[in-house]
C-alpha positions in Angstrom: 83.6 103.3 115.4 87.2 103.2 116.4 88.9 101.2 119.1 92.5 100.5 120.1 92.8 97.9 117.4 91.6 100.1 114.5 93.0 102.9 112.5 91.0 106.2 112.6 89.2 106.7 109.2 91.7 109.5 108.1 94.6 107.2 109.1 93.2 104.3 107.1 92.5 106.6 104.1 96.1 108.0 104.2 97.6 104.5 104.5 95.6 103.1 101.6 96.4 106.1 99.5 100.1 105.7 100.3 100.0 102.0 99.3 98.1 102.8 96.1 100.6 105.6 95.1 103.6 103.4 95.9 102.1 100.5 93.9 101.3 102.7 90.9 104.7 104.3 90.9 106.5 101.0 91.3 104.6 99.5 88.4 105.4 102.4 86.1 109.1 102.5 87.1 109.4 98.7 86.7 107.9 98.9 83.2 110.2 101.8 82.2 113.3 100.0 83.5 112.5 96.8 81.7 111.7 98.5 78.5 114.7 100.8 78.5 117.4 98.5 79.9 116.0 95.1 80.8 116.4 95.9 84.5 114.2 95.1 87.5 113.7 97.7 90.2 116.0 95.8 92.6 118.7 95.6 90.0 118.4 99.3 89.2 118.5 100.1 92.9 121.7 98.0 93.4 123.3 99.8 90.4 122.3 103.2 91.6 123.5 102.6 95.2 126.8 101.3 93.8 127.1 104.4 91.6 126.6 106.6 94.6 129.1 104.7 96.8 132.8 105.6 97.2 134.7 103.7 94.6 131.4 102.5 93.2 131.7 99.5 95.6 129.9 98.2 98.7 130.0 95.1 100.8 126.9 92.9 100.3 126.0 93.5 103.9 126.0 97.3 103.5 124.1 97.0 100.3 121.5 94.8 102.1 121.2 97.3 104.9 120.2 100.0 102.4 117.7 97.9 100.5 114.4 96.4 101.7 115.0 93.1 100.1 115.7 89.6 101.3 119.3 88.3 101.6 118.6 85.5 99.1 116.9 87.9 96.8 119.8 90.3 96.9 122.3 87.5 96.3 120.2 86.4 93.3 120.0 89.9 91.8 123.7 90.5 92.3 124.4 87.2 90.6 122.2 88.2 87.6 123.9 91.6 87.4 127.3 89.9 87.5 126.3 87.4 84.8 125.3 90.4 82.7 128.7 92.0 83.3 127.2 95.0 85.2 128.9 94.3 88.5 131.7 92.2 89.9 131.7 90.3 93.2 134.9 89.7 95.0 135.9 88.6 98.5 136.2 91.5 100.9 139.6 93.1 101.3 139.4 93.2 105.1 137.3 90.1 105.7 137.3 87.2 103.2 133.9 86.1 104.5 132.4 89.2 103.2 131.7 90.0 99.5 132.3 93.3 97.8 130.1 94.3 94.9 131.6 96.8 92.4 129.9 98.6 89.5 131.5 97.9 86.2 131.8 100.3 83.2 128.9 98.3 81.6 126.9 98.8 84.7 127.5 102.5 84.6 126.4 102.5 80.9 123.3 100.6 81.8 122.4 103.2 84.4 123.0 106.0 81.9 120.8 104.3 79.4 117.8 103.9 81.8 118.2 107.1 83.8 116.6 109.7 81.5 113.4 107.7 81.2 113.4 106.9 84.9 113.6 110.5 85.8 110.8 111.3 83.3 108.5 108.7 84.9 109.2 109.8 88.5 108.9 113.5 87.5 105.7 113.2 85.6 103.9 110.8 88.0 105.1 112.2 91.3 106.7 115.6 91.3 104.8 117.4 88.5 101.7 117.6 90.7 103.6 118.9 93.8 104.8 122.3 94.7 108.3 122.9 96.1 106.7 123.2 99.5 104.8 119.9 99.0 108.1 118.2 98.1 109.8 119.5 101.1 106.9 118.5 103.4 106.7 115.0 101.9 110.4 114.6 102.2 110.4 115.7 105.8 107.4 113.6 106.8 108.6 110.4 105.0 112.1 111.0 106.4 110.7 110.9 110.0 108.7 107.7 109.2 111.8 106.1 107.6 114.0 107.1 110.5 111.6 105.5 113.0 111.4 102.3 110.9 115.2 102.2 110.5 115.8 102.7 114.3 115.7 98.9 114.7 118.8 96.9 113.5 119.0 96.7 109.7 117.4 93.6 108.1 120.8 92.2 107.2 121.7 92.2 111.0 118.4 90.7 112.1 118.7 87.1 113.4 117.7 84.4 110.9 115.0 82.0 111.8 116.4 78.6 112.8 115.3 75.7 110.7 114.7 72.6 112.6 115.8 69.4 111.0 113.1 66.8 110.7 113.2 64.1 113.3 114.0 60.6 112.1 
């Protein structure tokens, strides 16, 4: 029985399968990154995005826009990476209120250390069971879904909830 507040059975099955696949892949990737380089998935993602960026640097706001992670979580992860010498954080060149995060040589080395195992995990768990046509279809389908989800302002631009001070 389906009504306006329910997913059709095939939609529910697809949704639950997507959640399960994402969870299993995330777990395997997290384990590999920790074992190979002591990194978390968010830390790896930060390093990888910085590696791909021009000059290996991004403003924290731009980094936040590309990640699905809380502002405070991103700040914490960037601080941990800085403490480990994998990134530097400096005031923005054009706006001193902004912070620029830059990949260091040690951060590049950390990426190079974990990348072969990371590729192996993703290849064996995800891509080895798919044909080239499957990969193209999944990429196209998930790209449409991502684009729809990203049509709203990025999370870093979303208004923050106001905290009310307790009345005295």
